[in-house]
N, C-alpha and C positions, 0 to 999 in steps of 0.2 A: 509598621508605618513607613520606615525607611525603605523597606523592600518594595512597597507599593509605589512610592515616589520614584525610585530608581527604575521601575518598570515603565512608569508613565513617561519618564524622560527619554526613553528609547523609542517611543511610538513615533511614527511618521507625523510630520506637521508640528512637532513640539520644538520650540526654541528654548534653549537652556542657557542661562547667564550665571557664571560662577566667579565671584571675586576671590582670587588667591592671595591678594595683598592690596593694601591701600584703603581698606574700609575698616576703620578701627584704629588707625594710626596715620601719621603724616609720613609718606614715603612708601617704598616697596610696592609701587603700583603695578598690578598685574590682573588682567581680566580675561576670562575665558568666555567665548561665544561658541555654543555647540548646537548644531542642527543635524539630525539624522546621523549622529555619531561623528560628524566632521567638525573640526575645531579651528576657530580663528582666535589667535592670542594677541591681545593688545597690551603692549608695554611689558618690560621686564626690569622693574626697578629694584633698588636697594633702599635700606633705611639705615640712618646713622644710629649707633648705640647710645643708650642713655647712660648717665653718669655711673649707675650702679652695675653696668654690664662690663665688668673689669676684664681687660685683655681682648675684648671683642673689637675687630676692625670694622665690621658692618654686618647687617642682617639682611637676608633675602627670603622671599616667600618659599613655602613648602611646595615643590612641584611634583609631589608623588602622584597626584591625579593625572598630570600630563605624562609623566614617565610611564604610567600604565597604559596610556593611549598614544604613545609616541608616533605610531604610524597613522594616526588620525588627524594630526596637526597639519593643516593645509597652508598656513602662512602665519608670520609674526609681523605685526605692524608696530612701529615705534613712532609715537606721536611727536616727540621732540627730544632734544639732546641732553636733558638734565639727568643727573645720576639717579634721581628717584623714579626715572622711567627707563633708564638704560643700564644701570649698574650691575644687574644680574645677568646680562645677555650672555656672557661666556659660560656661566654656569648652566643656563638653559640649553645652550647649543652643545654642551657636552653630552646632553641626554637626548636631544631632539634635533632631527635634521629637517628643517623646513625653511623655505625662502623668507627673507626679511624684506619688508617694504618700508622705505624711509625717504624723506626729502633729501636734497643734495647735502645740506649742512649736517643734518642728523646722520646721514650715511657716512660722511667724512669723519665725524666724531666717533661713530661706532667702529670704523675701520682702524682708527688709532688705538682704540681700546682693545679690539680683537687682536691686533698685531702684537701687543704686549703679551698676549697669552698664546701666541703662535697659531692663531686660528683664522687670520684674515683670508688666507688663500683657500680655506676649506669651506667657506660659507657662501651660499648663493644670495646675492643682494640685488634688489631691483629698485632703481631710483624712481620715485614718483614726485609729482609737483602738485601744489594746491590747484584744484580744478580738475585733476585727473580722476578717472574711474577705473577700478580693477575688479575683475571677477576672481574671487579666491574661494575655491570650493563652491558651496551653495550660497556664498555671500557676495553681493555686489556692493563694493565700497566706493563712496564718493569722498574724496579728500578735500576739505575746505580750510582755508587759511584762518588762523586765530592769532591775535596778539598775545604775546607772553613776554617774559624777560629774556628770551633767546629768539633769534630769527628762525624762520622756516618751521614754525610749529603748526600743526594741523589738528583739526577735529575730524570726526568721521560720521558720515551718514551710512549706516550699515543696513542695506536692503536685504532682508531675509524672506524666505517663503512665508514666514509667519507674520511679517510686518516690518516697518521701517524703524530702526533704532538710531537715535542721535547720541553719539558719545563725544562730549565736548573736549576731552583732554583738559590740560591746564589752559585757561584763557582769561582775558579781560577785554573790555570794550574801551580801547585807547584811541581817541580821535586824532591824536598827534604822536604816533609812535616814532621811535628813533629812526626806523627804516622806512617811514612814510607808507606803511602797508597795513591798513586797519583790518580788523576782523571782517569776514565776508558776510555782511548782513543779508545780501541778496540771496546767498545760498541757503541761509537759515530760513528765509521767507519761502524759498522754493520747497524746502522740506515740509514746511507747514501746509503748503498747497497740496503736496503729495499725500499728506496725512502721516503724522508722527505717532507711532504706537507707543513708544517710550523714550523719554529723555533721561540720560545718565550724565549728570553734570557735576563739575568740580565744586567741592564744599569747603575748601581751605579757609576762605575768609567769610564764612557764613555768619559769624558773630560780629562782623565789622559793618556798621551802617554806612549808608551813602555810596559814593563811587570811589573806586581806587584811582588815585592821581595818575596822570600821564607820566610816562618815563621822562618826558621833557623837563619836568620840574627839577630833576637831578642836575640838569645843565647849570641852573642858577647856583645850586649848592656847590658843584665843582668849581664854578667860576670864582666863587668867594674863597674857596680853599686855595686855588692857584694864585689868586690876587694877593692874598695875605701871607702865604707861606714864604719865609725867608730862606729856608734851607731845603733839604731833600723832602720829596713827597713820596710816601709809600701807600698804595691803595690795595687793600685786601678784598677779594671777592671770590665767588665760585669760579673755578677754571672754565666752566662751560658758559659763563655769562658774557657772551659775545657782544651784546648790546652795550654792556657797561664798558667793555674794552674800547668800543667806538667812541663813547662819550669821553673817556679819559684821553683818547688820542686827539679828539677835537680840542679839548681844553689845553693839552700839551702844546699843540700847534699854535693856539692863540697866544700862549704866554712864552713861546720860544724855548720850551723844554724838550729834551729828547726822552723817548719812552723805552723802557726795558721790561721784560717779563722774567719773573723768578719762579722756579718750580717746573718740573718736567711736564706735568699735565697742562699748565698754563701756557708754556712755550709751544707744545704740540698743538693745542687747540687754536692758538693764535695763528700758527702757520697754516693750518687747514682752512681756517676762516678767511685768511687773506688770499690763499690760493683760489678759493671758490668765490671771492669777491663779496663776502658778507662783512668782512672787516676791511675798511678802506682808509688806511693811514696815508698821510701825505708822504711824498718821496723823502727818503732818508730820515724819517721820524723815528723808526724803530732801530734800536741798537742792541747789542748784546749786554748782558748784565756786567760782564767784565769791563766793557767800555764805559758803561754808566758809572761804575765805581771809581773810575779814574778822572771823571769830570768834576767840575765844581758842583757842590750840592744844589745850588740855586738853578741849575740847568737841567736837572733830571727828575723824572717820575718813574717809579718802579711799581708794577702791578704784580701781586703775588697771591698765593692761596693762604687760607687760615682765618677766614672771616667767622668761622664757627668755633674758634678757640681750640682747634685740634692740636694736641701737643707736638705731633710729628710734622705739622705743616710748616711752611716758611715762617709765617707770622708767629706761630707758637714757639718755634725755636729762637726767633729773634727776641721774643719777650723773655725767654729764659737765658739769653746770652750764649747759646750753644750752636748758632748757625756757623758752618765752616767757612762761609765766604764773606759775610759782612755782619756788622753789629748795628743796633740802634744807638744813636748818639744824640746829645743835646741839640735841640733845634730841628729835629726831624718832625714832620707832620705826618701822622699815620691815620688813614681813613679806613674804617670798616664799612664797606659798601654792601651790607647785607643785614637782614634781620635774623636774630638767632632762631634756629629751628627749635621747636618745643623739645625741652630736655637738655638743650645746649646753653641755656642762659647762664648757668653758673660758670661753665668753662669760658664763655666769652667775657664775663665780668672779671674773672681772674686774669685773663690775658690783657684786658684793658688796664687793670691796676698795675700789672708788672711792667707794661710799656710806659706808663706814667712814672713809675719809680725810676726808670732808666732815662728819664728826661725828655721823652717825646711829648708832643702835643697830639692828643688822640681825639679824633672826631668820629662819632658814630650816630646811628639812626635816631636815637632819642634826643639828640641835641642839635642836629642839623639835617637838612634835606639831602642826604647823600645816598638814600636808598628808597625805592618804592616797591610795593609788592607787584608781582606779575600775575596775581590772581584776582578774579572778580570779587567785588563787595556786594552787599545785599541788593542795591538797586540794579546792578548789572545782572545779578542772578534772576531778578524778576523780569528784566528785559529779555533774557534768554528764554524764559518760559513763555512770555508773550509772543516772541518771534516764532517759536516752534509749535506752541499750543499742543503739547503732547496729551495723549489719553492717560498715560501712566508716567510716574516720576520715581526715579531711584537716585538718591544723592550718593555720590562717590567721592573719593579722595579726601579723607579727613578722619579725625577722631570721632567717637560716638557723639559727643556734644555738638560737634560741627555738623554731622549728618542730621541730627535731630533738629537743629536750628534751621538747616536748609529745608527740611521737610515742612516746618512751620511756615516758612516763606512760600512754599509751593501751595499750601492750603490757603494762605492769604490771597494769592492771586487767582484762586478759583478751582484748583485741582482737588477733587473730593478726597477725603482722608483715606477711604478704602482703595483709592487708586495710587496711593503713595506707599512705598515699601522701603523702610530703613533696615538694611541688612548689614551684617559684618562678614568678615572673611570666612569663606567656606559655606555660607548659606546660599544655596542656589535659588534662582527665581525662574519660573517657566512661563512661557506664553504659548497658548494654544487657542485657536479660534478667536484671536483678538483679545483674549482675556488673560490676566496675570494671576498667578498663584505661586505660593512658596513651594519649593521642591525639597529634595533631600539636603541634609547638611553634610558637606564633605569634610573629613578630618584634615585640619591644617594646623600648622604651628610655625613658630619662628625657626629659621635655620641660621645658626650663628656661624660666621666666618672668622676664624682665629688663625692668622697667618696662612699657611697652606691647608689648614684643616677646614673642611666644609661639613657642618653638621656633626662634628666630633664632640662639640661642647653641649651638654644637656643642661636642663634647668638645675639638676642636682649639682653639677660642676659649678654653675653660676652661683648657687647658694654657698657652696664651699668657698669660692673665691671671695664672696662678700664677707663671710665669717673671718677668713684669713686677713682681709684688709682691715676689718673693724676691730677684731679681737686679738689677732696674732696666732702664733702656733707654738706648741710646746712638745718636744720630743723627749721621751723617757727611755733610757737604755738600762735594762736590768740583766745582770749576769746571774744565772741560776745554776746550782749544782745539779747535774743530770741524774745523780743517784738519789739524793735526798729531796730534790724538788724545792729547795729553799734558796733564797738569795745568798750569794757568797759575800757581797760587799754592798756598800751604800750605792744607790742608783746614780747614774749620770743624767743630768737634766740640761737640755738645750732649749733656750727660749729665743724666739724671733718675733718682733713686732708686738710683744706683750710687755714684760718687764725684765730687767737684767739683774744679775746677781749683785751688782754694785748698788742698784736702786732698792733692792728688797732682799737683803741677805737673810733676814730672820724668816721671811716667808719661805724661801728656798730650803732653809735648814729644816723647818717644820714639815715641808712637803716631802723631803727625802725620808724623814722618819716615818711619815704616814705611808709612803710607798713601800718602804722596807717592811713595815708591820703588815700591810695588806697582802704583799706578796708572800710573806712567811705563813700567813694564816689561810691563804687561798686554797680551796679544795675543789677545783673545777677549772673554770675559764679564768686563768690568772690575768690575761690581757684585759678582758672586759672588767674584771673587778678593779684593777688598777686604774683604768680609764675613768670609771665612775668615782673612785676615791679621789683622784686628782681633780676632776671636774668640780665635785662638791666642795673640796677644800679651797680651791682657788676662788670659787664664787663667794664662799663665806668670807674670805680674806680680802678680796678685791672687787667684788660685784661684777666680775667679768667672766666670760666663758670662752677662753681660747680653744682652738682646735687641738686636741690631744692625740698624740700617736705614741703607742707603747711598743717598744722593740725588745723581745726577750731572746737572749743568747744563752744556750745551755753549754756548760763547760765541764 
């Protein structure tokens, strides 16, 4: 069956759509559009690790499918500048040479990111604006403006020989956006008149009823914070959340405070946004962090990273008291202007508690209007479907439960169930003759990035790390007589993250005797016999299973 679908997908006149990331999780967004073997790639995002993914910095999609067709990629479109759409760009460009199409702000943020990896001068980029049209291989792409929590975001009308696809990217219908630039309703209506074969739409808030509030509601929340704060204000947000930077700048100007940025990514993004006129602070409002720390607390506000509780972020280090430049102190007001990404709730909660312990007044999403989502809620999703009136619908960007809920909404507004396809990463969908069918399933998996290692960490390694973190490790060193094959002396035991000799001397004494006896009687694989003996003994005594390593030295 797979071979049959693979053959069909190479036939002339077949449009193939393959999600490599973003369908089944929040983040790592990456979509392949393929026609006659020519590929258009939309977004190259990363995903933040969950709490049990120990040591992992971030996760990117598996691009094996693209790597095998690197000469067929005609272009890469980045819809906006958030990490879940841009974060894997340098990994993709290490494998694929193709031009990048992005709006001015998105391009600026990409250039900063690529410069850090020494790739800025090696990449061909073309600046596009909302309202532009580009021919990329067999695809004619209309870029249209959408509201989101970052300026200069676009959705796509992808006109293919097989039909017109509308790919929303991240969007919401905000009638009063911070930059006064609403989503392009007229373009969506124009697509409807042309005939939309398929709509691929953001599902992030598919479980949230009603309408997503306007970004403007945050102005009142910030105004209250600035009016009531007696000391220093520290606001944590995503480094790419330029709209939030502007709102903080406006509030700072109203209340006579100077504004500083902390964190390399936050500083770099603010500079490029100011240079391109997307961030418009009043004259002399922005000062360096060093200057801010010398001023009276009541006269400054600092924006920093760490709204997701990341231990290595500015706010994460402040909460633990190990930031090298400044500390949290009594009287500080700290605002987390972001909602926790699924999986980060525990880290955010721990960060808030640590900040409270250090004497700060902490304000966050659930107790004050200091953040709103940048994604459409249910009523906006219905409006998107009514505006475009697609023949077929594919929910994108979200976990399976969100994709399923979005599909239900599509059926509610009149799209037949057979014309709705809920797919996950790797499952291709094909369009031929104006009809949709499921195609082959492409093997995909998470690629873990651990320091400089990309894809070096497997699921087995992750499982080992989890065991080590939860149960600890025990190393057994046995010295054997190379002539008799018997142990010469009692074994040495090293325990880390399990129990210590001081805590459980009797257990260790009994374990040494068990190891000596097992090694003396072993008639085959001594290492395996000892590992099993240690494991069973420790579980009987402690109800725990540490990872056991046996090292045998022959003397």
